[in-house]
Backbone as a chain_set.jsonl record, in Angstrom:
{"seq": "MDFVQKLWAIVWKDLTSELRSKEMILSMCLFSFLVLIIFSFAFEMGFGDSKKIIPGILWVSFIFSGLMGVGRSFGLERDRGTIQGLFLCPMSPWGIYLGKMIGTFVFTMIMVIFTVSISTILFNLNVLPFLVPLGLIIFLGTLGFSTVGTIFSAISATTRTRDVMLSILFFPVSVPMIIASVKATGTVLDGKPIQAIFSWLNILAAFDLVFLLLAYLTFGFIIEE", "coords": {"N": [[99.507, 135.199, 110.735], [97.611, 135.792, 109.001], [98.324, 134.76, 106.887], [98.346, 132.006, 107.7], [95.732, 131.506, 108.087], [95.049, 131.908, 105.512], [96.327, 129.929, 104.135], [95.188, 127.565, 105.403], [92.671, 127.732, 104.318], [92.98, 127.144, 101.725], [93.969, 124.442, 102.246], [91.46, 123.381, 103.315], [89.816, 123.627, 101.604], [90.536, 121.925, 99.849], [90.088, 119.228, 101.115], [87.218, 119.524, 101.833], [86.172, 118.936, 99.231], [87.381, 116.565, 98.497], [85.803, 114.939, 100.585], [83.466, 115.16, 99.881], [83.35, 114.055, 97.345], [84.962, 111.911, 97.146], [86.586, 110.794, 95.608], [89.404, 110.582, 94.896], [90.713, 109.044, 97.037], [89.297, 106.784, 97.412], [90.065, 105.556, 94.616], [93.16, 105.463, 95.248], [93.364, 103.871, 97.483], [91.889, 101.411, 96.383], [93.46, 100.736, 94.503], [95.806, 100.501, 95.574], [95.054, 98.174, 97.266], [94.554, 96.168, 95.281], [97.124, 95.816, 94.307], [98.643, 94.751, 96.395], [97.078, 92.336, 96.817], [97.746, 91.178, 94.458], [100.389, 90.408, 95.042], [100.299, 88.829, 96.737], [99.13, 86.62, 96.121], [101.278, 85.944, 94.277], [103.179, 85.175, 96.027], [102.575, 83.098, 97.707], [102.417, 81.342, 95.208], [104.995, 80.436, 95.455], [107.06, 82.334, 95.329], [109.993, 82.505, 96.777], [111.192, 83.539, 99.987], [108.877, 85.796, 101.154], [108.968, 87.385, 103.388], [111.465, 89.167, 102.837], [110.899, 90.825, 100.872], [108.714, 92.473, 101.178], [109.079, 94.748, 102.388], [109.906, 96.391, 100.122], [107.302, 95.792, 98.475], [105.376, 97.329, 99.947], [106.059, 99.815, 99.524], [106.198, 100.037, 96.869], [103.459, 99.768, 96.579], [102.667, 102.195, 97.844], [103.778, 104.527, 96.445], [103.103, 103.91, 93.586], [99.768, 104.137, 93.81], [99.922, 106.556, 95.42], [100.521, 108.274, 93.493], [98.751, 108.257, 91.243], [96.847, 109.763, 93.123], [98.203, 112.348, 93.816], [98.396, 113.343, 90.948], [95.997, 114.457, 90.698], [95.963, 116.685, 91.953], [96.628, 119.189, 90.891], [95.337, 118.642, 88.667], [92.666, 118.264, 88.702], [92.151, 121.025, 89.291], [92.501, 122.144, 87.25], [90.625, 120.859, 85.414], [88.29, 121.327, 86.297], [88.392, 124.216, 85.502], [89.467, 126.053, 87.545], [91.901, 126.579, 87.979], [93.482, 129.037, 87.314], [92.088, 130.861, 88.831], [92.879, 129.84, 91.491], [95.546, 130.483, 91.562], [95.425, 133.048, 91.235], [94.723, 134.015, 93.59], [95.157, 136.187, 96.521], [97.734, 135.142, 97.599], [101.064, 134.205, 98.329], [103.345, 132.518, 95.985], [104.547, 130.565, 97.315], [102.753, 129.72, 99.448], [100.333, 128.734, 98.16], [101.355, 126.421, 97.082], [102.468, 125.158, 99.332], [99.93, 124.974, 100.586], [98.529, 122.844, 98.783], [100.392, 120.906, 99.096], [100.042, 120.192, 101.485], [97.612, 119.274, 101.854], [97.629, 116.782, 99.623], [99.47, 115.427, 101.12], [97.999, 114.86, 103.16], [95.782, 112.899, 102.339], [97.288, 111.335, 101.121], [98.628, 109.835, 103.281], [96.532, 108.807, 104.331], [95.988, 106.727, 102.392], [98.395, 105.103, 102.869], [97.991, 104.377, 105.484], [95.902, 102.436, 105.271], [96.752, 100.611, 103.678], [99.178, 99.655, 104.865], [97.556, 98.428, 107.066], [96.114, 96.462, 105.711], [98.008, 94.778, 104.664], [99.046, 93.868, 107.236], [97.569, 91.901, 107.338], [97.353, 90.047, 105.05], [99.889, 89.305, 104.799], [100.401, 88.439, 106.956], [102.015, 90.402, 108.896], [103.326, 91.807, 111.716], [103.34, 94.771, 112.995], [103.509, 96.294, 115.181], [105.428, 96.153, 117.008], [107.287, 97.754, 115.872], [106.082, 100.514, 115.749], [106.966, 102.851, 116.079], [109.461, 103.533, 114.895], [108.769, 102.663, 112.208], [106.6, 104.352, 111.695], [108.007, 106.935, 111.653], [109.566, 106.595, 109.288], [107.432, 106.064, 107.324], [106.21, 108.669, 107.358], [108.222, 110.572, 106.668], [109.003, 109.375, 104.304], [106.277, 110.058, 103.037], [105.977, 112.669, 103.172], [108.405, 113.237, 101.728], [107.397, 112.388, 99.215], [104.867, 113.52, 98.659], [105.991, 116.207, 98.419], [107.458, 116.329, 96.397], [106.245, 115.48, 94.132], [103.686, 117.015, 94.454], [104.934, 119.624, 93.599], [105.558, 118.631, 90.789], [103.146, 117.681, 89.736], [101.956, 120.17, 89.501], [103.312, 121.324, 87.263], [102.868, 119.384, 85.371], [99.955, 119.888, 84.844], [99.245, 121.486, 83.046], [99.568, 120.172, 80.736], [98.853, 118.081, 77.982], [99.159, 115.556, 78.394], [99.056, 114.635, 81.147], [99.449, 112.651, 83.221], [100.998, 111.119, 82.376], [103.401, 112.33, 81.76], [103.878, 113.679, 84.732], [104.436, 110.974, 85.681], [107.158, 110.625, 84.347], [108.471, 112.553, 85.234], [108.799, 112.604, 87.844], [109.763, 109.616, 88.82], [112.425, 109.755, 88.273], [113.721, 111.459, 89.724], [113.023, 111.065, 92.364], [114.139, 108.892, 93.072], [116.245, 108.618, 95.292], [114.83, 108.929, 97.423], [113.094, 106.815, 97.432], [114.767, 104.809, 97.584], [116.177, 105.026, 100.247], [113.646, 104.783, 101.915], [112.703, 102.261, 101.199], [115.004, 100.695, 102.006], [115.082, 101.613, 104.788], [112.624, 100.827, 105.995], [113.368, 98.135, 105.758], [115.224, 97.155, 107.364], [114.388, 98.021, 109.555], [111.897, 95.955, 109.863], [113.206, 93.846, 110.172], [113.958, 93.743, 112.644], [116.189, 95.297, 113.459], [118.116, 97.58, 115.781], [117.06, 101.321, 116.195], [119.239, 102.882, 115.729], [120.289, 101.695, 113.721], [119.174, 103.029, 111.26], [119.28, 105.166, 110.925], [121.002, 106.463, 109.032], [119.378, 106.441, 106.763], [117.115, 107.677, 107.547], [118.604, 110.304, 107.879], [119.057, 110.949, 104.9], [116.249, 110.797, 103.715], [115.306, 112.991, 105.381], [116.704, 114.951, 104.434], [116.308, 114.594, 101.706], [113.716, 115.828, 101.905], [114.012, 118.323, 103.03], [115.64, 119.711, 101.09], [113.862, 119.535, 98.598], [111.707, 121.393, 99.395], [112.676, 123.659, 99.88], [113.538, 123.979, 97.507], [110.822, 124.086, 96.15], [110.234, 126.505, 97.133], [111.905, 128.461, 96.186], [111.278, 128.445, 93.452], [108.581, 127.954, 93.011], [106.826, 130.062, 92.324], [107.574, 130.74, 89.449], [106.987, 128.697, 88.255], [104.125, 128.562, 88.172], [103.688, 130.676, 86.705], [104.226, 129.705, 84.506]], "CA": [[98.436, 134.615, 111.193], [97.066, 135.836, 107.762], [99.181, 133.302, 106.026], [98.072, 130.622, 108.058], [94.5, 131.482, 107.398], [94.756, 131.613, 103.666], [97.081, 128.3, 103.841], [94.496, 126.668, 105.919], [91.498, 128.0, 103.277], [93.323, 125.987, 100.593], [93.911, 123.051, 102.766], [90.142, 123.256, 103.483], [88.932, 123.48, 100.358], [90.819, 120.319, 99.133], [89.526, 118.305, 102.185], [85.901, 119.32, 101.852], [85.836, 118.654, 97.876], [87.439, 115.158, 98.661], [85.324, 114.319, 101.427], [81.996, 115.245, 98.887], [82.978, 113.001, 96.16], [85.716, 110.684, 97.875], [87.114, 109.918, 94.169], [90.928, 110.376, 95.196], [91.34, 108.066, 98.344], [89.054, 105.593, 97.272], [90.849, 105.021, 93.859], [93.992, 105.203, 95.814], [92.871, 102.718, 98.422], [91.248, 100.516, 95.666], [94.636, 100.554, 93.601], [96.834, 99.962, 96.566], [94.372, 96.711, 97.919], [94.495, 95.242, 94.473], [98.797, 95.805, 94.151], [98.574, 93.902, 97.447], [96.472, 91.051, 96.273], [98.362, 90.33, 93.183], [101.4, 90.2, 95.601], [100.194, 88.0, 98.0], [98.837, 85.555, 95.324], [102.17, 85.468, 93.945], [104.057, 84.573, 96.869], [101.624, 81.664, 97.607], [102.62, 80.43, 94.473], [106.371, 79.851, 95.586], [108.425, 83.229, 95.179], [111.009, 82.601, 97.807], [111.082, 84.305, 101.206], [108.254, 86.978, 100.997], [109.399, 88.626, 104.398], [112.143, 89.875, 102.808], [110.504, 91.998, 100.024], [107.678, 93.009, 101.948], [109.494, 96.552, 102.092], [109.322, 96.899, 98.49], [105.689, 95.817, 98.008], [104.907, 98.365, 100.609], [106.666, 101.042, 99.113], [105.448, 100.114, 95.405], [101.981, 100.108, 96.772], [102.646, 103.414, 98.117], [104.17, 105.477, 95.297], [101.982, 104.072, 92.603], [98.639, 104.483, 94.576], [99.979, 108.114, 95.778], [100.816, 109.278, 92.173], [96.897, 108.369, 91.01], [96.195, 110.948, 94.01], [98.995, 113.302, 93.764], [98.67, 113.721, 89.717], [94.94, 114.834, 90.685], [96.01, 117.784, 92.858], [96.304, 120.402, 90.337], [94.671, 118.352, 87.467], [91.369, 118.642, 89.008], [91.776, 122.416, 89.082], [92.506, 122.478, 85.416], [89.588, 120.452, 84.717], [87.092, 122.325, 86.687], [88.6, 125.64, 85.213], [89.485, 126.803, 88.77], [93.219, 126.845, 88.188], [93.736, 130.273, 87.238], [91.644, 131.708, 90.033], [94.057, 129.328, 92.301], [97.144, 131.267, 91.103], [95.233, 134.457, 91.152], [94.269, 134.519, 94.754], [95.934, 136.763, 97.165], [98.709, 134.514, 98.355], [102.269, 133.701, 97.8], [103.329, 130.945, 95.208], [104.833, 129.594, 98.564], [101.769, 129.21, 100.131], [99.651, 127.988, 97.363], [102.298, 125.159, 96.841], [102.067, 124.866, 101.123], [98.304, 124.303, 100.896], [98.151, 121.805, 97.974], [101.203, 119.986, 99.246], [99.337, 119.437, 102.885], [96.345, 118.465, 101.249], [98.257, 115.594, 98.828], [100.135, 114.448, 102.091], [96.727, 114.005, 104.19], [95.301, 111.905, 101.048], [98.28, 110.098, 100.795], [98.611, 109.321, 104.352], [95.44, 107.944, 104.441], [96.25, 105.391, 102.041], [99.32, 104.525, 103.521], [97.801, 103.918, 106.986], [94.913, 101.513, 104.785], [97.826, 99.949, 102.924], [99.82, 98.775, 106.07], [96.544, 97.82, 107.649], [95.65, 95.655, 104.97], [99.417, 94.139, 104.578], [99.404, 93.022, 108.523], [96.32, 90.626, 107.134], [97.844, 89.383, 103.817], [101.642, 88.974, 104.781], [101.077, 88.278, 108.389], [102.778, 91.08, 109.353], [102.911, 92.283, 112.879], [104.04, 96.245, 112.95], [103.194, 96.867, 116.545], [107.169, 96.178, 118.011], [108.092, 98.838, 115.117], [105.566, 101.176, 115.172], [107.758, 104.273, 116.348], [110.598, 103.82, 113.605], [108.445, 102.677, 110.993], [105.535, 105.604, 111.493], [108.843, 108.001, 111.078], [109.987, 106.235, 107.948], [106.611, 106.31, 106.542], [106.051, 110.076, 107.85], [109.386, 111.296, 105.946], [109.118, 108.951, 102.926], [105.378, 110.469, 102.283], [106.555, 114.143, 103.039], [108.989, 113.578, 100.552], [106.436, 111.917, 97.805], [104.096, 114.984, 98.652], [106.763, 117.5, 97.912], [108.138, 116.636, 94.937], [104.62, 114.953, 93.549], [102.956, 118.236, 94.096], [105.767, 120.189, 92.041], [105.596, 117.852, 89.105], [101.775, 117.689, 89.216], [101.651, 121.578, 88.852], [104.175, 121.283, 86.118], [102.357, 118.652, 84.214], [98.718, 120.259, 85.016], [98.578, 122.179, 81.956], [100.12, 119.457, 79.457], [97.408, 117.122, 77.703], [99.376, 113.958, 78.787], [99.538, 114.962, 82.533], [99.671, 111.575, 83.717], [102.326, 110.176, 81.841], [104.542, 113.673, 82.227], [104.114, 113.286, 86.097], [105.439, 109.694, 86.014], [108.451, 110.895, 83.753], [109.21, 113.699, 85.971], [108.833, 111.824, 89.266], [110.721, 108.703, 89.326], [114.024, 110.168, 88.194], [114.027, 112.614, 91.018], [112.588, 110.658, 93.27], [115.249, 107.723, 93.214], [116.961, 108.366, 96.401], [113.83, 109.08, 98.609], [112.299, 105.582, 97.426], [115.668, 103.588, 98.052], [115.836, 104.926, 101.443], [112.417, 104.425, 102.355], [112.541, 100.712, 101.455], [116.169, 100.005, 103.059], [114.918, 101.621, 106.191], [111.58, 99.799, 106.047], [113.539, 96.724, 105.301], [115.891, 97.269, 108.618], [113.082, 98.228, 110.985], [111.027, 94.812, 110.01], [114.089, 92.958, 110.537], [114.3, 93.949, 114.197], [117.163, 95.849, 114.217], [117.515, 98.689, 116.394], [116.336, 102.29, 115.625], [120.191, 103.461, 115.23], [120.549, 101.258, 112.153], [118.25, 103.504, 110.361], [119.428, 106.973, 111.286], [121.692, 107.282, 108.105], [118.381, 106.396, 105.708], [116.41, 108.7, 107.956], [119.082, 111.34, 107.09], [119.002, 110.825, 103.575], [114.761, 111.196, 103.697], [115.166, 114.173, 106.051], [117.583, 115.85, 103.67], [115.512, 115.099, 100.286], [112.564, 116.742, 102.29], [114.331, 119.564, 103.065], [115.995, 120.055, 99.616], [112.601, 119.958, 97.819], [111.092, 122.496, 99.862], [113.506, 124.758, 99.718], [113.401, 124.205, 96.155], [109.475, 124.769, 95.72], [109.881, 127.995, 97.802], [112.499, 129.33, 95.47], [110.886, 128.249, 92.099], [107.047, 127.576, 92.358], [106.568, 131.252, 91.631], [108.112, 130.43, 88.401], [106.397, 127.387, 87.751], [103.03, 128.693, 88.136], [103.504, 131.545, 85.754], [104.436, 129.332, 83.15]], "C": [[97.554, 134.836, 109.762], [97.307, 135.083, 106.779], [98.7, 132.157, 106.443], [96.565, 130.386, 107.695], [94.124, 131.094, 105.957], [95.242, 129.946, 103.407], [95.601, 127.45, 104.639], [92.955, 126.626, 104.862], [91.837, 127.006, 102.222], [93.475, 124.499, 101.263], [92.484, 122.517, 102.792], [89.402, 122.769, 102.263], [89.177, 122.031, 99.613], [90.292, 119.171, 99.824], [88.015, 118.495, 101.866], [85.561, 118.982, 100.478], [86.339, 117.252, 98.062], [86.311, 114.538, 99.386], [83.819, 114.024, 100.849], [82.08, 113.779, 98.122], [83.72, 111.497, 96.445], [86.55, 110.183, 96.587], [88.385, 109.598, 94.313], [90.898, 109.171, 96.185], [90.462, 107.094, 97.991], [89.645, 104.92, 95.966], [92.161, 104.985, 94.213], [94.148, 103.933, 96.683], [92.741, 101.159, 97.622], [92.844, 99.973, 95.116], [95.722, 99.746, 94.424], [96.31, 98.411, 96.91], [94.674, 96.027, 96.652], [96.203, 94.85, 94.132], [99.365, 94.264, 95.603], [98.067, 92.533, 97.347], [97.144, 90.409, 95.512], [99.587, 89.681, 93.949], [101.583, 88.909, 96.336], [100.117, 86.626, 97.245], [100.241, 84.867, 95.115], [103.004, 84.946, 94.767], [103.561, 83.17, 97.461], [102.055, 80.921, 96.536], [104.337, 79.912, 94.731], [107.446, 80.86, 95.42], [109.144, 83.516, 96.301], [110.183, 83.19, 99.126], [110.454, 85.864, 101.046], [108.376, 88.063, 102.045], [110.178, 89.545, 103.759], [112.133, 90.92, 101.584], [109.41, 92.63, 100.614], [107.895, 94.693, 101.875], [109.169, 97.338, 100.89], [107.929, 96.626, 98.003], [105.098, 96.828, 98.322], [104.711, 99.755, 99.769], [106.03, 101.347, 97.488], [104.077, 100.454, 95.525], [102.003, 101.653, 97.095], [102.642, 104.665, 97.008], [103.425, 105.142, 94.148], [100.588, 104.561, 92.834], [98.814, 106.099, 94.701], [100.008, 108.788, 94.338], [99.306, 109.092, 91.324], [96.434, 109.655, 91.919], [96.823, 112.533, 93.568], [98.792, 114.293, 91.99], [96.932, 114.485, 89.817], [95.092, 116.544, 91.393], [95.921, 119.044, 92.014], [95.435, 120.015, 88.822], [93.435, 118.53, 87.589], [90.924, 120.176, 88.867], [91.889, 122.738, 87.689], [91.087, 122.093, 85.142], [88.353, 120.709, 85.045], [87.267, 123.834, 86.239], [88.813, 126.441, 86.262], [91.266, 127.157, 88.913], [94.154, 128.089, 88.368], [93.238, 131.208, 88.555], [92.324, 131.178, 91.318], [95.082, 130.453, 92.477], [96.894, 132.628, 91.423], [95.037, 135.154, 92.578], [95.667, 134.995, 95.794], [96.615, 136.351, 98.44], [99.857, 134.235, 97.975], [102.257, 132.389, 97.03], [103.517, 129.952, 96.407], [103.529, 128.981, 99.083], [100.702, 128.629, 99.602], [100.357, 126.504, 97.507], [102.02, 124.437, 98.371], [100.632, 123.868, 101.008], [98.18, 123.037, 100.031], [98.81, 120.606, 98.597], [100.649, 119.049, 100.636], [98.297, 118.355, 102.54], [96.396, 116.692, 100.675], [98.575, 114.873, 100.32], [98.798, 114.021, 103.123], [96.06, 112.846, 103.519], [96.297, 110.621, 101.186], [98.391, 109.307, 102.228], [97.547, 108.192, 104.773], [95.467, 106.766, 103.742], [97.096, 104.805, 102.402], [99.04, 103.691, 104.984], [96.745, 102.213, 106.575], [95.819, 100.69, 104.19], [98.444, 98.993, 103.839], [98.959, 97.844, 106.749], [96.387, 96.349, 106.905], [96.999, 94.247, 104.438], [99.67, 93.224, 105.571], [98.213, 91.693, 108.24], [96.785, 89.725, 106.018], [99.291, 88.922, 103.963], [101.47, 88.463, 106.411], [102.159, 88.797, 109.453], [102.603, 91.943, 110.562], [103.886, 93.504, 113.017], [104.224, 96.619, 114.23], [104.403, 97.269, 117.374], [107.752, 97.574, 117.295], [107.371, 100.042, 114.836], [105.963, 102.473, 114.951], [108.765, 104.406, 115.217], [109.801, 103.865, 112.057], [107.303, 103.793, 110.773], [106.611, 106.662, 111.311], [109.281, 108.219, 109.748], [109.081, 106.837, 107.005], [106.367, 107.787, 106.478], [107.261, 110.664, 106.76], [109.008, 110.853, 104.466], [107.792, 109.849, 102.307], [105.47, 112.061, 102.552], [106.854, 114.063, 101.888], [108.248, 113.462, 99.165], [105.401, 113.197, 97.482], [104.958, 116.135, 97.95], [106.967, 117.631, 96.821], [106.906, 116.038, 93.884], [103.939, 116.541, 93.27], [103.916, 119.434, 93.519], [105.374, 119.982, 90.76], [103.853, 118.062, 89.006], [101.404, 119.3, 88.984], [102.454, 122.075, 87.487], [103.267, 120.58, 84.717], [100.753, 119.052, 84.139], [98.498, 120.503, 83.795], [99.196, 121.519, 80.66], [98.584, 118.446, 79.181], [97.495, 115.55, 78.243], [100.015, 114.076, 80.151], [100.073, 113.666, 83.235], [100.937, 110.932, 83.464], [103.645, 111.44, 82.107], [104.74, 113.288, 83.646], [105.086, 112.227, 86.161], [106.785, 110.19, 85.319], [109.463, 111.744, 84.836], [109.666, 113.187, 87.463], [109.867, 110.944, 89.685], [111.857, 109.022, 88.959], [114.578, 110.667, 89.582], [113.924, 111.996, 92.242], [113.032, 109.074, 94.18], [115.585, 107.609, 94.787], [115.888, 108.162, 97.551], [113.215, 107.391, 98.739], [113.446, 104.279, 97.985], [115.631, 104.062, 99.716], [115.207, 104.917, 102.173], [112.151, 102.713, 102.667], [113.796, 100.0, 102.071], [115.842, 100.343, 104.367], [113.82, 100.854, 106.943], [112.357, 98.412, 106.38], [114.245, 96.318, 106.843], [115.045, 97.1, 109.789], [112.492, 96.507, 111.173], [111.826, 94.019, 110.379], [114.523, 92.865, 111.763], [115.54, 94.112, 114.265], [116.852, 97.065, 114.91], [117.652, 100.279, 115.627], [117.961, 102.695, 114.964], [120.54, 102.825, 113.917], [119.677, 101.86, 111.102], [118.6, 105.07, 110.075], [120.207, 107.221, 109.677], [120.721, 107.346, 106.923], [117.643, 107.542, 106.42], [117.008, 110.224, 107.756], [118.722, 111.782, 105.847], [117.32, 111.488, 103.453], [114.713, 112.457, 104.448], [115.775, 115.213, 104.837], [116.749, 116.264, 102.174], [114.244, 115.992, 100.741], [112.974, 118.19, 102.202], [114.716, 120.572, 101.686], [114.84, 120.43, 98.515], [111.601, 120.906, 98.36], [111.354, 123.44, 99.937], [113.325, 125.252, 98.347], [112.144, 124.552, 95.504], [109.407, 126.133, 96.417], [110.733, 128.903, 97.003], [111.81, 129.454, 93.839], [109.57, 128.065, 91.712], [106.331, 129.095, 91.92], [106.787, 131.041, 89.994], [107.573, 129.68, 87.588], [104.609, 127.835, 87.289], [102.761, 129.695, 87.234], [103.681, 131.001, 84.475], [103.052, 128.449, 82.666]], "O": [[96.781, 133.921, 109.48], [96.514, 134.791, 105.884], [98.59, 131.234, 105.636], [96.161, 129.362, 107.144], [93.296, 130.334, 105.455], [94.703, 129.069, 102.733], [95.143, 126.559, 103.923], [92.292, 125.598, 104.722], [91.043, 126.129, 101.882], [93.047, 123.506, 100.675], [92.242, 121.384, 102.375], [88.647, 121.816, 102.064], [88.383, 121.291, 99.033], [90.043, 118.152, 99.18], [87.48, 117.422, 101.586], [84.379, 118.639, 100.437], [85.451, 116.499, 97.662], [85.798, 113.566, 98.832], [83.118, 113.058, 101.152], [81.339, 112.797, 98.182], [83.316, 110.375, 96.14], [87.157, 109.116, 96.677], [88.736, 108.472, 93.96], [91.222, 108.139, 95.595], [90.994, 106.058, 98.39], [89.783, 103.701, 96.064], [92.725, 104.304, 93.356], [95.036, 103.102, 96.498], [93.241, 100.1, 98.001], [93.25, 98.843, 95.385], [96.32, 98.718, 94.103], [97.123, 97.491, 96.823], [95.224, 94.965, 96.942], [96.504, 93.72, 93.748], [100.127, 93.297, 95.58], [98.724, 91.617, 97.84], [97.29, 89.194, 95.644], [99.894, 88.532, 93.634], [102.568, 88.191, 96.502], [100.812, 85.661, 97.566], [100.524, 83.733, 95.502], [103.737, 84.101, 94.252], [104.353, 82.238, 97.604], [102.133, 79.715, 96.773], [104.758, 78.957, 94.077], [108.618, 80.49, 95.358], [109.036, 84.612, 96.85], [108.964, 83.28, 99.271], [111.134, 86.876, 100.874], [108.072, 89.245, 101.881], [109.866, 90.727, 103.903], [113.066, 91.679, 101.32], [109.411, 93.797, 100.221], [107.141, 95.571, 101.456], [108.531, 98.368, 100.668], [107.48, 97.317, 97.088], [104.37, 97.426, 97.53], [103.736, 100.45, 99.483], [105.573, 102.393, 97.027], [103.518, 101.259, 94.78], [101.2, 102.326, 96.449], [101.756, 105.495, 96.805], [102.995, 106.132, 93.556], [100.183, 105.421, 92.052], [97.997, 106.859, 94.179], [99.456, 109.878, 94.182], [98.893, 110.112, 90.771], [95.692, 110.499, 91.418], [96.209, 113.518, 93.158], [98.978, 115.501, 91.844], [96.671, 115.141, 88.809], [94.237, 117.41, 91.206], [95.169, 119.941, 92.397], [94.996, 120.864, 88.046], [92.873, 118.992, 86.596], [89.821, 120.577, 88.493], [91.273, 123.658, 87.152], [90.343, 122.945, 84.655], [87.389, 120.435, 84.331], [86.4, 124.649, 86.552], [88.424, 127.602, 86.131], [91.759, 127.859, 89.797], [95.119, 128.251, 89.115], [93.916, 132.068, 89.117], [92.39, 131.971, 92.258], [95.283, 131.139, 93.479], [97.786, 133.382, 91.814], [95.124, 136.36, 92.806], [96.768, 134.449, 95.866], [96.466, 136.704, 99.61], [99.742, 133.845, 96.814], [101.508, 131.433, 97.233], [102.925, 128.883, 96.554], [103.359, 127.762, 99.093], [99.993, 127.971, 100.364], [99.774, 125.572, 98.061], [101.455, 123.352, 98.505], [100.38, 122.681, 101.22], [97.677, 122.081, 100.622], [98.233, 119.525, 98.718], [100.731, 117.839, 100.847], [98.169, 117.158, 102.797], [95.687, 115.743, 101.011], [97.97, 113.848, 100.635], [98.733, 112.951, 103.729], [95.802, 111.847, 104.19], [96.104, 109.411, 101.307], [98.214, 108.089, 102.195], [97.693, 107.105, 105.333], [95.04, 105.749, 104.287], [96.83, 103.604, 102.387], [99.648, 102.724, 105.442], [96.782, 101.189, 107.257], [95.328, 99.567, 104.305], [98.33, 97.773, 103.718], [99.321, 96.704, 107.038], [96.533, 95.281, 107.5], [96.783, 93.12, 103.99], [100.226, 92.142, 105.378], [98.133, 90.695, 108.956], [96.526, 88.531, 106.167], [99.757, 88.131, 103.143], [102.485, 88.117, 107.015], [102.824, 88.236, 110.325], [101.747, 92.825, 110.489], [105.096, 93.311, 113.14], [105.195, 97.345, 114.443], [104.52, 98.231, 118.132], [108.486, 98.361, 117.892], [107.744, 100.726, 113.883], [105.581, 103.186, 114.023], [108.824, 105.489, 114.635], [110.0, 104.631, 111.114], [107.104, 104.125, 109.604], [106.118, 107.581, 110.658], [109.411, 109.274, 109.128], [109.368, 107.692, 106.166], [106.315, 108.192, 105.317], [106.745, 111.374, 105.896], [108.753, 111.662, 103.574], [107.988, 110.389, 101.218], [104.714, 112.659, 101.787], [106.166, 114.501, 100.966], [108.421, 114.221, 98.211], [105.196, 113.712, 96.383], [104.538, 116.835, 97.029], [106.804, 118.652, 96.153], [106.958, 116.418, 92.714], [103.749, 117.074, 92.177], [103.278, 120.259, 92.864], [104.988, 120.761, 89.889], [103.431, 118.686, 88.032], [100.481, 119.547, 88.208], [102.17, 123.08, 86.836], [103.073, 121.013, 83.582], [100.184, 118.441, 83.235], [97.603, 119.861, 83.245], [99.334, 122.185, 79.634], [97.63, 118.216, 79.924], [96.627, 114.701, 78.45], [101.178, 113.746, 80.385], [101.162, 113.724, 83.806], [101.7, 110.356, 84.239], [104.711, 111.175, 82.663], [105.72, 112.582, 83.886], [106.247, 112.357, 86.549], [107.699, 110.035, 86.128], [110.654, 111.637, 85.126], [110.741, 113.411, 88.02], [110.689, 111.19, 90.568], [112.64, 108.279, 89.55], [115.554, 110.335, 90.255], [114.665, 112.327, 93.168], [112.632, 108.475, 95.178], [115.233, 106.63, 95.445], [116.055, 107.356, 98.466], [112.946, 106.836, 99.804], [113.166, 103.225, 98.554], [114.964, 103.321, 100.439], [115.648, 105.012, 103.318], [111.709, 102.103, 103.641], [113.694, 98.884, 102.58], [116.199, 99.549, 105.237], [113.909, 100.371, 108.072], [111.91, 97.667, 107.252], [113.868, 95.307, 107.437], [115.046, 96.265, 110.694], [112.571, 95.883, 112.232], [111.307, 93.169, 111.102], [115.379, 92.039, 112.078], [116.214, 93.348, 114.955], [115.759, 97.626, 114.835], [118.293, 100.389, 114.581], [118.001, 102.827, 113.741], [121.092, 103.513, 113.058], [119.453, 101.208, 110.082], [118.22, 105.851, 109.203], [119.908, 108.289, 109.144], [121.002, 108.153, 106.038], [117.569, 108.537, 105.698], [116.278, 111.191, 107.534], [118.145, 112.854, 105.666], [117.212, 112.662, 103.099], [113.814, 113.161, 103.989], [115.14, 116.204, 104.476], [116.547, 117.356, 101.642], [113.799, 116.826, 99.953], [112.444, 119.053, 101.502], [114.294, 121.682, 101.364], [114.893, 121.39, 97.746], [110.628, 121.167, 97.654], [110.517, 124.333, 100.072], [113.069, 126.4, 97.984], [112.164, 125.204, 94.461], [108.424, 126.839, 96.189], [110.436, 130.097, 97.03], [111.883, 130.492, 93.181], [109.214, 127.997, 90.535], [105.332, 129.119, 91.201], [105.773, 131.314, 89.351], [107.59, 129.837, 86.367], [104.039, 127.451, 86.268], [101.593, 129.742, 86.848], [103.383, 131.612, 83.449], [102.974, 128.002, 81.522]]}, "num_chains": 1, "name": "protein.A"}
């Protein structure tokens, strides 16, 4: 119970801080909106069948917009001079990681919901028939994004070029998650049964579990550096 209370304190700190400034959520949603606008105009100019590449557009928007937020997870702590206080709080490194990851997951999910809502308008996309399988894909994909992103955000937070370093670390590792998310989303939007995406969902679930375990085993060493 004490662990849960301390975990909630870290999550609540991030949530209340963001609700005051709204810098992270607004920047993520604005960037995602601009990406969607650019793609929508490109398709109007005649780049083939846009329906086939909507899954790729969605996940490009999710990933690049999400990186703007996840990079600030530990970056803001460093900028405000509170990162050492966070690491010195009476909680295990795993608890610190989990608290920051949950906060990142919540902010990213808000951006993802916003992006999907805008996509339904710009691309005339009806997601209601696929809401359950699409929601499961988005949940697992966003969890994987937040899990990996939080680890690398902590690693890159102490570097001068943290945004560049975060991208360099994140993209090679997250390729399986991105491919599985795009393929599963495309399969669902094609109207195929949910059984057709089980293999992709297994990849996403395995990816999430592996990196949660990796964070549990290594985050203490990461913050010591």
